[in-house]
DSSP file (Angstrom, degrees, kcal/mol; ACC not computed):
  #  RESIDUE AA STRUCTURE BP1 BP2  ACC     N-H-->O    O-->H-N    N-H-->O    O-->H-N    TCO  KAPPA ALPHA  PHI   PSI    X-CA   Y-CA   Z-CA
    1    1 A M              0   0    0      0, 0.0     2,-0.1     0, 0.0     0, 0.0   0.000 360.0 360.0 360.0 132.7   14.0  -22.0  -13.6
    2    2 A N     >  -     0   0    0      1,-0.1     4,-2.2     4,-0.0     3,-0.3  -0.390 360.0-105.9 -79.6 164.4   15.6  -18.9  -12.2
    3    3 A S  H  > S+     0   0    0      1,-0.2     4,-2.5     2,-0.2     5,-0.2   0.829 114.3  53.8 -60.5 -36.7   13.7  -16.2  -10.5
    4    4 A M  H  > S+     0   0    0      2,-0.2     4,-2.2     1,-0.2    -1,-0.2   0.888 111.9  44.4 -68.5 -36.6   13.8  -13.7  -13.3
    5    5 A S  H  > S+     0   0    0     -3,-0.3     4,-2.5     2,-0.2    -2,-0.2   0.884 112.5  53.5 -78.0 -31.7   12.3  -16.1  -15.8
    6    6 A T  H  X S+     0   0    0     -4,-2.2     4,-2.5     2,-0.2    -2,-0.2   0.951 110.5  46.4 -59.1 -50.6    9.8  -17.2  -13.2
    7    7 A L  H  X S+     0   0    0     -4,-2.5     4,-2.5     1,-0.2    -2,-0.2   0.890 112.8  50.9 -62.0 -42.0    8.8  -13.5  -12.6
    8    8 A S  H  X S+     0   0    0     -4,-2.2     4,-2.0     1,-0.2    -1,-0.2   0.897 110.6  49.0 -64.4 -38.4    8.6  -13.1  -16.5
    9    9 A T  H  X S+     0   0    0     -4,-2.5     4,-2.1     2,-0.2    -2,-0.2   0.872 111.6  47.8 -66.4 -43.1    6.4  -16.1  -16.8
   10   10 A R  H  X S+     0   0    0     -4,-2.5     4,-2.9     2,-0.2    -2,-0.2   0.910 111.4  51.7 -68.6 -37.0    4.0  -14.9  -14.0
   11   11 A L  H  X S+     0   0    0     -4,-2.5     4,-2.3     2,-0.2    -2,-0.2   0.920 110.2  48.4 -59.0 -44.8    3.8  -11.4  -15.6
   12   12 A A  H  X S+     0   0    0     -4,-2.0     4,-2.0     2,-0.2    -1,-0.2   0.912 113.1  47.1 -64.8 -42.2    2.9  -12.8  -18.9
   13   13 A A  H  X S+     0   0    0     -4,-2.1     4,-2.2     1,-0.2    -2,-0.2   0.918 115.3  46.1 -58.0 -52.0    0.2  -15.1  -17.3
   14   14 A L  H  X S+     0   0    0     -4,-2.9     4,-2.9     1,-0.2    -1,-0.2   0.821 107.7  56.8 -65.1 -35.5   -1.2  -12.2  -15.3
   15   15 A S  H  X S+     0   0    0     -4,-2.3     4,-2.1     2,-0.2    -1,-0.2   0.912 109.5  45.5 -65.4 -45.6   -1.2   -9.9  -18.2
   16   16 A A  H  X S+     0   0    0     -4,-2.0     4,-2.0     2,-0.2    -2,-0.2   0.916 112.2  50.9 -63.2 -42.9   -3.4  -12.4  -20.2
   17   17 A L  H  X S+     0   0    0     -4,-2.2     4,-2.4     1,-0.2     5,-0.3   0.939 111.8  48.3 -63.0 -48.0   -5.7  -12.9  -17.2
   18   18 A L  H  X S+     0   0    0     -4,-2.9     4,-2.3     1,-0.2    -1,-0.2   0.905 111.1  50.3 -60.3 -37.4   -6.1   -9.1  -16.8
   19   19 A A  H  X S+     0   0    0     -4,-2.1     4,-2.3     1,-0.2    -1,-0.2   0.917 112.0  47.7 -63.2 -47.7   -6.7   -8.7  -20.5
   20   20 A A  H  X S+     0   0    0     -4,-2.0     4,-1.0     1,-0.2    -2,-0.2   0.813 113.5  46.9 -65.6 -35.0   -9.4  -11.4  -20.4
   21   21 A L  H  < S+     0   0    0     -4,-2.4     4,-0.3     2,-0.2    -2,-0.2   0.834 111.8  50.1 -81.7 -29.8  -11.1   -9.9  -17.3
   22   22 A L  H >X S+     0   0    0     -4,-2.3     3,-0.9    -5,-0.3     4,-0.6   0.860 107.9  53.9 -75.8 -34.8  -11.1   -6.3  -18.6
   23   23 A S  H >< S+     0   0    0     -4,-2.3     3,-0.7     1,-0.2    -1,-0.2   0.844 105.5  54.1 -67.4 -27.3  -12.6   -7.5  -21.9
   24   24 A A  T 3< S+     0   0    0     -4,-1.0    -1,-0.2     1,-0.2    -2,-0.2   0.620  95.9  68.5 -81.1  -8.9  -15.4   -9.2  -20.0
   25   25 A C  T <4 S+     0   0    0     -3,-0.9     2,-0.2    -4,-0.3    -1,-0.2   0.747  82.4  86.1 -82.7 -19.1  -16.3   -6.0  -18.2
   26   26 A G    <<  -     0   0    0     -3,-0.7     2,-0.3    -4,-0.6     3,-0.0  -0.587  58.3-176.0 -81.2 145.0  -17.6   -4.2  -21.3
   27   27 A T        -     0   0    0     -2,-0.2    -2,-0.0     2,-0.1    -3,-0.0  -0.941  32.7-132.9-134.4 157.8  -21.2   -4.7  -22.2
   28   28 A A  S    S+     0   0    0     -2,-0.3     2,-0.5     2,-0.1    -1,-0.1   0.776  91.2  71.9 -76.9 -29.4  -23.3   -3.5  -25.2
   29   29 A D  S    S-     0   0    0     -3,-0.0    -2,-0.1     1,-0.0     3,-0.1  -0.777  70.9-156.8 -95.8 128.7  -26.1   -2.4  -22.9
   30   30 A G        -     0   0    0     -2,-0.5     2,-0.1     1,-0.2    -2,-0.1  -0.288  44.8 -60.2 -89.8-173.4  -25.7    0.7  -20.8
   31   31 A P        -     0   0    0      0, 0.0     2,-0.2     0, 0.0    -1,-0.2  -0.398  59.9-110.3 -68.6 144.0  -27.6    1.5  -17.6
   32   32 A S    >   -     0   0    0      1,-0.1     3,-1.5    -3,-0.1     5,-0.3  -0.542  16.5-137.2 -78.9 138.9  -31.4    1.7  -18.1
   33   33 A A  T 3  S+     0   0    0      1,-0.3     3,-0.4    -2,-0.2    -1,-0.1   0.764 105.6  50.3 -69.0 -24.6  -32.8    5.4  -17.7
   34   34 A T  T 3  S+     0   0    0      1,-0.2    -1,-0.3     2,-0.1    -2,-0.0   0.198  80.8  93.9-104.5  17.5  -35.6    3.9  -15.8
   35   35 A S  S <  S-     0   0    0     -3,-1.5    -1,-0.2     2,-0.2    -2,-0.1   0.758  84.3-132.5 -78.7 -22.0  -33.6    1.8  -13.3
   36   36 A G        +     0   0    0     -3,-0.4     2,-0.4     1,-0.3    -3,-0.1   0.449  63.3 131.0  87.3  -2.2  -33.6    4.5  -10.7
   37   37 A T        -     0   0    0     -5,-0.3     2,-0.6     1,-0.0    -1,-0.3  -0.667  53.2-140.5 -87.0 140.5  -29.8    3.9  -10.2
   38   38 A I        -     0   0    0     -2,-0.4     2,-0.3    -3,-0.1    -1,-0.0  -0.867  19.9-151.5 -99.2 126.3  -27.5    6.8  -10.2
   39   39 A T        -     0   0    0     -2,-0.6     2,-0.4    -8,-0.0     0, 0.0  -0.714   5.7-158.3 -99.9 148.2  -24.2    5.9  -12.0
   40   40 A Q        -     0   0    0     -2,-0.3     3,-0.0     3,-0.0    -2,-0.0  -0.966  27.9-111.2-120.7 137.1  -20.8    7.5  -11.2
   41   41 A A        -     0   0    0     -2,-0.4     2,-0.1     1,-0.1     3,-0.1  -0.431  40.5-116.1 -65.3 136.6  -18.0    7.6  -13.7
   42   42 A P        -     0   0    0      0, 0.0     3,-0.1     0, 0.0    -1,-0.1  -0.462  36.7 -93.0 -75.2 154.9  -15.2    5.2  -12.3
   43   43 A A        -     0   0    0      1,-0.1     2,-0.4    69,-0.1    -3,-0.0  -0.288  50.8 -96.3 -57.2 144.7  -11.9    6.8  -11.4
   44   44 A T        -     0   0    0     -3,-0.1     2,-0.4     1,-0.1    -1,-0.1  -0.524  35.9-139.0 -67.6 125.9   -9.5    6.8  -14.1
   45   45 A V        -     0   0    0     -2,-0.4     2,-0.3    -3,-0.1    70,-0.1  -0.701  16.7-134.7 -91.6 130.8   -7.1    3.8  -13.9
   46   46 A S     >  -     0   0    0     -2,-0.4     4,-1.7    68,-0.3     5,-0.1  -0.624   7.1-135.5 -86.7 145.3   -3.6    4.6  -14.8
   47   47 A A  H  > S+     0   0    0     -2,-0.3     4,-2.0     1,-0.2     3,-0.2   0.930 110.1  49.9 -62.9 -44.2   -1.6    2.4  -17.1
   48   48 A A  H  > S+     0   0    0      1,-0.2     4,-2.1     2,-0.2    -1,-0.2   0.874 108.5  53.0 -64.2 -34.3    1.4    2.7  -14.8
   49   49 A G  H  > S+     0   0    0      1,-0.2     4,-1.9     2,-0.2    -1,-0.2   0.858 108.8  50.0 -70.0 -27.9   -0.8    1.8  -11.8
   50   50 A N  H  X S+     0   0    0     -4,-1.7     4,-2.0    -3,-0.2    -2,-0.2   0.901 109.9  50.1 -76.6 -35.5   -2.0   -1.4  -13.7
   51   51 A E  H  X S+     0   0    0     -4,-2.0     4,-2.5     2,-0.2    -2,-0.2   0.861 108.4  53.1 -59.6 -37.9    1.7   -2.3  -14.3
   52   52 A V  H  X S+     0   0    0     -4,-2.1     4,-2.3     1,-0.2    -2,-0.2   0.927 109.8  49.3 -66.9 -42.1    2.5   -1.8  -10.6
   53   53 A V  H  X S+     0   0    0     -4,-1.9     4,-2.5     2,-0.2    -1,-0.2   0.893 108.2  51.5 -63.0 -41.7   -0.4   -4.2   -9.8
   54   54 A L  H  X S+     0   0    0     -4,-2.0     4,-2.2     2,-0.2    -1,-0.2   0.934 112.3  47.8 -59.2 -45.0    0.8   -6.9  -12.3
   55   55 A Y  H  X S+     0   0    0     -4,-2.5     4,-0.9     1,-0.2    -1,-0.2   0.872 111.4  50.5 -66.4 -37.4    4.3   -6.8  -10.7
   56   56 A A  H >< S+     0   0    0     -4,-2.3     3,-0.9     1,-0.2     4,-0.3   0.929 109.8  48.9 -64.4 -42.3    2.9   -7.0   -7.2
   57   57 A L  H >< S+     0   0    0     -4,-2.5     3,-1.7     1,-0.2    -2,-0.2   0.891 105.3  59.1 -66.9 -38.1    0.8   -9.9   -8.0
   58   58 A A  H 3< S+     0   0    0     -4,-2.2    -1,-0.2     1,-0.3    -2,-0.2   0.786 102.2  56.4 -55.9 -30.5    3.8  -11.7   -9.7
   59   59 A L  T X< S+     0   0    0     -4,-0.9     3,-2.5    -3,-0.9    90,-0.4   0.410  73.9 132.8 -91.1   0.9    5.6  -11.4   -6.3
   60   60 A I  T <  S+     0   0    0     -3,-1.7    90,-0.2     1,-0.3     3,-0.1  -0.338  75.1  20.8 -54.7 130.9    2.9  -13.3   -4.3
   61   61 A D  T 3  S+     0   0    0     88,-2.5     2,-0.3     1,-0.3    -1,-0.3   0.438  86.8 146.5  81.0   8.4    4.7  -15.9   -2.0
   62   62 A T    <   -     0   0    0     -3,-2.5    87,-2.0     1,-0.1    -1,-0.3  -0.561  57.5-103.0 -60.5 131.7    8.0  -14.1   -2.1
   63   63 A D  B     -A  148   0A   0     -2,-0.3    12,-2.4     8,-0.3     2,-0.4  -0.242  29.9-121.1 -64.3 145.4    9.7  -14.6    1.0
   64   64 A Y  B     +b   75   0B   0     83,-2.8     2,-0.4    10,-0.2    12,-0.2  -0.662  33.0 171.6 -88.4 139.2    9.8  -11.7    3.6
   65   65 A R    >   -     0   0    0     10,-1.8     3,-2.1    -2,-0.4     2,-0.1  -0.975  37.3-115.7-142.5 125.7   13.2  -10.5    4.8
   66   66 A F  T 3  S+     0   0    0     -2,-0.4     3,-0.1     1,-0.3    10,-0.1  -0.447 106.0  10.4 -59.9 129.6   13.7   -7.4    7.0
   67   67 A G  T 3  S+     0   0    0      1,-0.3    -1,-0.3    -2,-0.1     2,-0.1   0.427  94.9 151.8  85.1  -4.5   15.6   -4.8    4.9
   68   68 A G    <   +     0   0    0     -3,-2.1     8,-1.6     1,-0.1    -1,-0.3  -0.381  22.1 175.3 -71.7 142.0   15.1   -6.9    1.8
   69   69 A K  E     +C   75   0B   0      6,-0.2     6,-0.2     1,-0.1    -1,-0.1   0.314  59.0  46.1-130.2   3.5   15.0   -5.0   -1.5
   70   70 A N  E >> S-C   74   0B   0      4,-1.1     4,-2.3     1,-0.1     3,-0.5  -0.997  75.7-120.7-148.0 153.0   14.8   -7.7   -4.2
   71   71 A P  T 34 S+     0   0    0      0, 0.0    -8,-0.3     0, 0.0     4,-0.1   0.779 109.2  58.8 -66.8 -23.7   12.7  -10.8   -4.7
   72   72 A E  T 34 S+     0   0    0      1,-0.2     3,-0.1     2,-0.1    -9,-0.1   0.905 118.6  30.2 -70.0 -38.1   15.8  -13.2   -4.9
   73   73 A A  T <4 S-     0   0    0     -3,-0.5    -1,-0.2     1,-0.3     2,-0.1   0.732 125.2 -99.3 -91.4 -25.0   17.1  -12.1   -1.3
   74   74 A G  E  <  - C   0  70B   0     -4,-2.3    -4,-1.1    -9,-0.1     2,-0.3  -0.321  34.7-107.8 110.2 157.4   13.5  -11.4    0.0
   75   75 A L  E     -bC  64  69B   0    -12,-2.4   -10,-1.8    -6,-0.2     2,-0.2  -0.909  12.9-160.3-127.4 149.8   11.4   -8.3    0.5
   76   76 A D     >  -     0   0    0     -8,-1.6     4,-2.8    -2,-0.3     5,-0.2  -0.632  49.0 -90.5-104.6 175.4   10.2   -6.2    3.3
   77   77 A C  H  > S+     0   0    0     65,-0.6     4,-2.2     1,-0.2     5,-0.1   0.930 125.6  38.7 -53.7 -54.4    7.2   -3.8    2.7
   78   78 A S  H  > S+     0   0    0      1,-0.2     4,-2.5     2,-0.2    -1,-0.2   0.795 115.3  54.3 -69.8 -27.4    9.1   -0.8    1.7
   79   79 A G  H  > S+     0   0    0    -11,-0.2     4,-2.5     2,-0.2    -2,-0.2   0.852 107.7  50.3 -68.4 -41.8   11.6   -2.8   -0.3
   80   80 A M  H  X S+     0   0    0     -4,-2.8     4,-2.6     2,-0.2     5,-0.2   0.941 112.6  47.7 -67.8 -44.1    8.8   -4.5   -2.2
   81   81 A V  H  X S+     0   0    0     -4,-2.2     4,-2.9    -5,-0.2     5,-0.2   0.944 113.4  46.3 -56.8 -49.6    7.3   -1.0   -3.0
   82   82 A S  H  X S+     0   0    0     -4,-2.5     4,-2.4     1,-0.2     5,-0.3   0.966 114.9  48.0 -64.5 -48.2   10.6    0.5   -4.1
   83   83 A Y  H  X S+     0   0    0     -4,-2.5     4,-2.3     1,-0.2     5,-0.3   0.919 115.5  43.9 -50.5 -47.7   11.3   -2.6   -6.3
   84   84 A I  H  X>S+     0   0    0     -4,-2.6     4,-3.0    -5,-0.2     5,-0.7   0.932 113.5  49.4 -66.3 -45.8    8.0   -2.7   -7.9
   85   85 A Y  H  X5S+     0   0    0     -4,-2.9     6,-2.4    -5,-0.2     4,-1.0   0.850 111.1  50.4 -53.6 -40.6    7.8    1.0   -8.5
   86   86 A A  H  X5S+     0   0    0     -4,-2.4     4,-0.7     4,-0.3    -2,-0.2   0.927 120.2  33.9 -66.7 -50.5   11.2    1.0  -10.1
   87   87 A H  H  <5S+     0   0    0     -4,-2.3    -2,-0.2    -5,-0.3    -3,-0.2   0.835 124.8  35.7 -81.2 -34.3   10.5   -1.8  -12.5
   88   88 A A  H  <5S+     0   0    0     -4,-3.0    -3,-0.2    -5,-0.3    -2,-0.1   0.862 137.0  16.0 -88.6 -34.8    6.8   -1.5  -13.4
   89   89 A A  H  <<S-     0   0    0     -4,-1.0    -3,-0.2    -5,-0.7    -2,-0.1   0.434  92.7-123.7-120.0   0.0    6.6    2.5  -13.5
   90   90 A A     <  +     0   0    0     -4,-0.7     2,-0.5    -5,-0.3    -4,-0.3   0.897  63.5 141.0  55.1  38.7   10.2    3.7  -13.6
   91   91 A L        -     0   0    0     -6,-2.4     2,-1.1    -9,-0.1    -1,-0.2  -0.947  52.5-136.2-116.6 130.0    9.7    5.7  -10.5
   92   92 A K        +     0   0    0     -2,-0.5     2,-0.6    -3,-0.1   -10,-0.1  -0.688  34.5 162.5 -86.0 100.1   12.3    6.0   -7.9
   93   93 A V        +     0   0    0     -2,-1.1     2,-0.3   -11,-0.2    -7,-0.1  -0.963  17.7 165.5-120.8 111.6   10.4    5.6   -4.5
   94   94 A T        +     0   0    0     -2,-0.6     2,-0.1     5,-0.1     9,-0.1  -0.738  21.1  42.6-129.8 165.3   12.9    4.7   -1.7
   95   95 A G  S    S-     0   0    0     -2,-0.3   -13,-0.2     4,-0.1    -2,-0.0  -0.473  87.9 -26.8 102.9-168.4   13.3    4.6    2.1
   96   96 A S     >  -     0   0    0     -2,-0.1     4,-2.6     1,-0.1     5,-0.2  -0.122  68.6 -96.4 -70.5 173.1   11.1    3.4    4.9
   97   97 A A  H  > S+     0   0    0      2,-0.2     4,-1.8     1,-0.2    31,-0.2   0.877 129.4  51.4 -59.9 -40.1    7.4    3.2    4.8
   98   98 A A  H  > S+     0   0    0      2,-0.2     4,-1.1     1,-0.2    -1,-0.2   0.869 109.1  51.4 -60.9 -43.7    7.4    6.6    6.6
   99   99 A D  H  > S+     0   0    0      2,-0.2     4,-0.7     1,-0.2     3,-0.2   0.893 109.8  48.9 -59.7 -48.2    9.7    8.0    4.0
  100  100 A I  H >X S+     0   0    0     -4,-2.6     4,-1.3     1,-0.2     3,-0.5   0.849 104.7  58.6 -58.2 -39.9    7.5    6.8    1.1
  101  101 A A  H 3< S+     0   0    0     -4,-1.8    -1,-0.2     1,-0.3    -2,-0.2   0.867 103.2  52.1 -63.5 -34.4    4.6    8.2    2.6
  102  102 A R  H 3< S+     0   0    0     -4,-1.1    -1,-0.3    -3,-0.2    -2,-0.2   0.752 107.6  54.4 -70.7 -23.8    6.2   11.7    2.6
  103  103 A Q  H << S+     0   0    0     -4,-0.7    -1,-0.2    -3,-0.5    -2,-0.2   0.740  97.2  75.1 -87.2 -24.7    7.0   11.3   -1.1
  104  104 A G  S  < S-     0   0    0     -4,-1.3     2,-0.5    -3,-0.2    65,-0.2  -0.394  85.8-104.8 -89.6 167.4    3.5   10.5   -2.4
  105  105 A R  E     -D  168   0C   0     63,-2.7    63,-2.1    -2,-0.1    65,-0.1  -0.820  40.7-117.2 -93.7 122.8    0.5   12.8   -2.9
  106  106 A S  E     +D  167   0C   0     -2,-0.5     2,-0.3    61,-0.2    61,-0.2  -0.329  38.7 177.8 -62.4 136.9   -2.1   12.3   -0.3
  107  107 A I  E     -D  166   0C   0     59,-2.3    59,-0.7    -2,-0.0     2,-0.1  -0.969  32.9 -99.6-140.6 156.3   -5.5   10.9   -1.5
  108  108 A E    >   -     0   0    0     -2,-0.3     3,-1.2     1,-0.1     4,-0.1  -0.397  33.4-117.2 -69.2 151.1   -8.8   10.0    0.3
  109  109 A R  G >  S+     0   0    0      1,-0.3     3,-1.6     2,-0.2    -1,-0.1   0.879 115.5  58.1 -51.3 -44.6   -9.4    6.3    0.9
  110  110 A A  G 3  S+     0   0    0      1,-0.3    -1,-0.3     3,-0.0    -2,-0.0   0.688 103.0  56.7 -69.7 -16.6  -12.5    6.4   -1.4
  111  111 A R  G <  S+     0   0    0     -3,-1.2    -1,-0.3     2,-0.0    -2,-0.2   0.333  75.0 131.9 -97.8   9.5  -10.3    7.6   -4.3
  112  112 A L    <   -     0   0    0     -3,-1.6   -69,-0.1    -4,-0.1    56,-0.1  -0.320  33.2-174.8 -58.0 145.8   -7.7    4.7   -4.2
  113  113 A R    >   -     0   0    0     22,-0.1     3,-2.6    20,-0.1    20,-0.2  -0.925  41.8 -72.5-135.9 156.4   -7.0    3.3   -7.7
  114  114 A P  T 3  S+     0   0    0      0, 0.0   -68,-0.3     0, 0.0    20,-0.2  -0.262 120.7  31.5 -57.4 137.8   -4.9    0.2   -8.4
  115  115 A G  T 3  S+     0   0    0     18,-2.9    19,-0.1     1,-0.4    54,-0.1   0.148  89.9 123.8  99.8 -16.1   -1.3    0.9   -7.9
  116  116 A D    <   -     0   0    0     -3,-2.6    17,-3.0    17,-0.1     2,-0.4  -0.214  60.8-113.5 -71.4 169.6   -1.8    3.4   -5.2
  117  117 A L  E     -FE 132 167C   0     50,-2.8    50,-2.5    15,-0.2     2,-0.4  -0.825  21.5-159.5-112.3 134.8   -0.2    3.0   -1.8
  118  118 A V  E     -FE 131 166C   0     13,-2.3    13,-2.5    -2,-0.4     2,-0.3  -0.968   9.2-154.6-121.3 142.7   -1.8    2.3    1.5
  119  119 A F  E     -FE 130 165C   0     46,-3.0    45,-3.6    -2,-0.4    46,-1.2  -0.868  10.6-177.0-122.5 137.5   -0.2    2.9    4.8
  120  120 A F  E     -FE 129 163C   0      9,-2.6     9,-1.7    -2,-0.3     8,-1.5  -0.879  30.5-128.1-130.3 162.5   -0.7    1.5    8.3
  121  121 A N        +     0   0    0     41,-2.6     3,-0.2    -2,-0.3    42,-0.0  -0.853  46.3 146.9-104.6  93.1    0.5    1.8   11.9
  122  122 A T        +     0   0    0     -2,-0.8    -1,-0.1     3,-0.3    41,-0.0   0.508  69.2  44.4 -98.6  -9.1    1.5   -1.7   12.8
  123  123 A S  S    S-     0   0    0      2,-0.5    -1,-0.1    -3,-0.1    -2,-0.0  -0.077 118.8 -93.5-131.2  30.2    4.4   -1.0   15.1
  124  124 A N  S    S+     0   0    0     -3,-0.2    -3,-0.1     1,-0.2    -2,-0.0   0.753 101.0 107.4  55.5  28.4    3.0    1.8   17.3
  125  125 A R  S >  S-     0   0    0     -5,-0.0     3,-0.7     0, 0.0    -2,-0.5  -0.990  80.7-105.7-133.8 129.5    4.7    4.1   14.9
  126  126 A P  T 3  S+     0   0    0      0, 0.0   -28,-0.1     0, 0.0    -5,-0.1  -0.132 102.0   3.0 -49.4 140.7    2.9    6.2   12.3
  127  127 A F  T 3  S+     0   0    0      1,-0.1    -6,-0.2   -30,-0.1   -26,-0.2   0.865  81.1 147.1  46.2  53.9    3.3    4.9    8.7
  128  128 A S    <   +     0   0    0     -8,-1.5     2,-0.3    -3,-0.7    -7,-0.2   0.463  62.2  39.3 -97.5  -9.3    5.2    1.8    9.8
  129  129 A H  E     -F  120   0C   0     -9,-1.7    -9,-2.6   -32,-0.1     2,-0.3  -0.996  63.5-170.9-146.5 144.6    3.8   -0.5    7.0
  130  130 A V  E     +F  119   0C   0     -2,-0.3    12,-0.5   -11,-0.2     2,-0.3  -0.977   6.9 171.8-136.1 140.6    3.0    0.0    3.4
  131  131 A G  E     -F  118   0C   0    -13,-2.5   -13,-2.3    -2,-0.3     2,-0.6  -0.883  32.7-107.1-138.8 176.9    1.2   -2.0    0.8
  132  132 A I  E     -FG 117 140C   0      8,-2.8     8,-2.7    -2,-0.3   -15,-0.2  -0.932  29.0-128.8-111.2 126.8   -0.1   -1.6   -2.9
  133  133 A Y  E     + G   0 139C   0    -17,-3.0   -18,-2.9    -2,-0.6     6,-0.3  -0.466  26.5 177.3 -68.8 135.0   -3.7   -1.2   -3.5
  134  134 A I  E     -     0   0C   0      4,-2.6     5,-0.2     1,-0.3    -1,-0.1   0.520  49.8 -93.0-116.8 -11.3   -4.9   -3.7   -6.2
  135  135 A G  E >  S+ G   0 138C   0      3,-1.1     3,-1.7   -22,-0.1    -1,-0.3  -0.339  97.4  63.2 116.4 158.1   -8.6   -2.9   -6.2
  136  136 A D  T 3  S-     0   0    0      1,-0.3     3,-0.1    -2,-0.1    -3,-0.0   0.888 129.4 -59.3  48.5  45.2  -11.9   -4.2   -4.4
  137  137 A T  T 3  S+     0   0    0      1,-0.2    17,-3.2    16,-0.1    18,-0.4   0.565 110.2 126.9  61.5  16.9  -10.5   -3.2   -1.0
  138  138 A R  E <   -GH 135 153C   0     -3,-1.7    -4,-2.6    15,-0.2    -3,-1.1  -0.684  35.0-177.1-101.7 155.6   -7.4   -5.5   -1.5
  139  139 A F  E     -GH 133 152C   0     13,-2.9    13,-2.1    -6,-0.3     2,-0.4  -0.993  21.4-131.3-145.2 154.1   -3.7   -4.8   -1.2
  140  140 A V  E     +GH 132 151C   0     -8,-2.7    -8,-2.8    -2,-0.3     2,-0.3  -0.908  38.5 157.6-100.2 136.4   -0.5   -6.7   -1.7
  141  141 A H  E     - H   0 150C   0      9,-2.2     9,-2.2    -2,-0.4   -10,-0.1  -0.984  46.2-121.6-153.1 162.6    2.1   -6.4    0.9
  142  142 A A        +     0   0    0    -12,-0.5   -65,-0.6    -2,-0.3     2,-0.2  -0.774  38.6 179.6-110.1  84.6    5.1   -8.0    2.5
  143  143 A P        -     0   0    0      0, 0.0     5,-0.2     0, 0.0     4,-0.2  -0.544  33.0-134.4 -84.8 153.6    4.2   -8.6    6.2
  144  144 A S  S >  S+     0   0    0     -2,-0.2     3,-1.4     3,-0.1     2,-0.2   0.888  85.2  91.9 -65.6 -37.5    6.6  -10.2    8.7
  145  145 A T  T 3  S+     0   0    0      1,-0.3     3,-0.5     2,-0.1     0, 0.0  -0.418 104.4   1.0 -66.3 130.2    3.8  -12.4    9.9
  146  146 A N  T 3  S-     0   0    0      1,-0.2    -1,-0.3    -2,-0.2    -2,-0.1   0.339 105.0-113.0  59.6   0.1    3.8  -15.6    8.0
  147  147 A G  S <  S+     0   0    0     -3,-1.4   -83,-2.8    -4,-0.2     2,-0.3   0.515  76.2  93.6  70.6  12.4    6.6  -14.5    6.1
  148  148 A Q  B    S-A   63   0A   0     -3,-0.5   -85,-0.2   -85,-0.3     2,-0.1  -0.976  77.4 -99.5-143.1 151.9    5.5  -14.1    2.5
  149  149 A V        +     0   0    0    -87,-2.0   -88,-2.5   -90,-0.4     2,-0.3  -0.498  62.4 156.0 -65.7 134.4    4.2  -11.3    0.1
  150  150 A R  E     -H  141   0C   0     -9,-2.2    -9,-2.2   -90,-0.2     2,-0.4  -0.897  43.2-100.4-154.4-177.6    0.4  -11.9    0.1
  151  151 A I  E     +H  140   0C   0     -2,-0.3     2,-0.3   -11,-0.2   -11,-0.2  -0.931  38.7 167.2-113.9 131.3   -3.0  -10.2   -0.5
  152  152 A D  E     -H  139   0C   0    -13,-2.1   -13,-2.9    -2,-0.4     2,-0.3  -0.905  32.2-107.8-137.4 171.1   -5.2   -9.0    2.4
  153  153 A K  E >   -H  138   0C   0     -2,-0.3     3,-1.0   -15,-0.2     6,-0.3  -0.727   9.8-138.9-103.8 146.0   -8.2   -6.8    2.6
  154  154 A L  T 3  S+     0   0    0    -17,-3.2     9,-0.2    -2,-0.3   -16,-0.1   0.707 106.6  57.9 -71.6 -21.3   -8.4   -3.2    4.0
  155  155 A N  T 3  S+     0   0    0    -18,-0.4    -1,-0.2     4,-0.1   -17,-0.1   0.528  74.3 116.2 -85.3  -7.0  -11.6   -4.2    5.7
  156  156 A D  S <> S-     0   0    0     -3,-1.0     4,-3.1     1,-0.1     3,-0.4  -0.421  79.8-118.0 -61.6 140.2  -10.0   -7.0    7.6
  157  157 A R  H  > S+     0   0    0      1,-0.2     4,-2.3     2,-0.2     5,-0.2   0.877 110.6  52.4 -60.0 -39.2  -10.4   -5.9   11.3
  158  158 A Y  H  4 S+     0   0    0      1,-0.2     4,-0.5     2,-0.2    -1,-0.2   0.903 117.6  36.9 -66.8 -38.0   -6.5   -5.8   11.9
  159  159 A Y  H >> S+     0   0    0     -3,-0.4     4,-1.3    -6,-0.3     3,-0.9   0.888 113.5  55.8 -78.1 -41.4   -5.8   -3.6    8.9
  160  160 A A  H >< S+     0   0    0     -4,-3.1     3,-0.7     1,-0.3    -2,-0.2   0.947 108.7  49.6 -56.6 -45.8   -9.0   -1.4    9.2
  161  161 A Q  T 3< S+     0   0    0     -4,-2.3    -1,-0.3    -5,-0.3    -2,-0.2   0.715 119.4  38.1 -65.4 -19.3   -8.0   -0.6   12.8
  162  162 A R  T <4 S+     0   0    0     -3,-0.9   -41,-2.6    -4,-0.5    -1,-0.2   0.406  80.5 124.8-113.2  -1.9   -4.5    0.4   11.7
  163  163 A F  E <<  + E   0 120C   0     -4,-1.3   -43,-0.3    -3,-0.7     3,-0.1  -0.397  24.8 165.5 -63.6 133.1   -5.1    2.1    8.4
  164  164 A E  E     -     0   0C   0    -45,-3.6     2,-0.3     1,-0.4   -44,-0.2   0.750  50.5 -16.9-119.1 -41.8   -3.6    5.6    8.4
  165  165 A A  E     - E   0 119C   0    -46,-1.2   -46,-3.0   -57,-0.1    -1,-0.4  -0.979  42.5-133.7-165.4 162.3   -3.4    7.1    4.8
  166  166 A A  E     -DE 107 118C   0    -59,-0.7   -59,-2.3    -2,-0.3     2,-0.3  -0.981  24.2-175.9-125.7 139.1   -3.4    6.6    1.1
  167  167 A R  E     -DE 106 117C   0    -50,-2.5   -50,-2.8    -2,-0.3     2,-0.3  -0.955   6.7-157.7-136.9 154.3   -0.9    8.1   -1.3
  168  168 A T  E     -D  105   0C   0    -63,-2.1   -63,-2.7    -2,-0.3   -52,-0.1  -0.949  20.2-172.0-128.6 154.2   -0.5    8.1   -5.0
  169  169 A F        +     0   0    0     -2,-0.3     2,-0.3   -65,-0.2    -1,-0.1   0.184  69.8  81.6-119.3   7.0    2.3    8.7   -7.5
  170  170 A F              0   0    0    -65,-0.1   -65,-0.1     1,-0.0    -2,-0.0  -0.797 360.0 360.0-120.9 152.6    0.1    8.8  -10.6
  171  171 A D              0   0    0     -2,-0.3    -1,-0.0    -3,-0.0    -3,-0.0   0.450 360.0 360.0 -81.5 360.0   -2.0   11.5  -12.1
């Protein structure tokens, strides 16, 4: 099976899974007025951000390659972001991780939504690494360590100590 049909198959499966998960989130009962819990409206999730997440998840286990810009040849962190944003959201986001950071709109970490970008200082250089936030403190990225696109948590000690900023390209 070629890599494009593999990617299409993964996207279809992830779309079905996402639809099932989202349908399970709704309940007939709202919060109780006597529960003492203060509810806060969740941040609006963008459709484009969700597409970005689906594409990112479909690339899990893709090989890392420094300077890589497509899944067939391998991806580095900025190449992964550029590829996904171009295909999932029709946005031209190019350059190094630092270049991409300059293109996005700064947001607070607490305001991260699926599809937003997270930046780290992993090479003693500001904005030297970028990943795509997928929700629940997790992000997809293409680290050179262990050589494949994978999911990590922002709260993992290594990334928590190196987190620098969050950026969004969505309203």
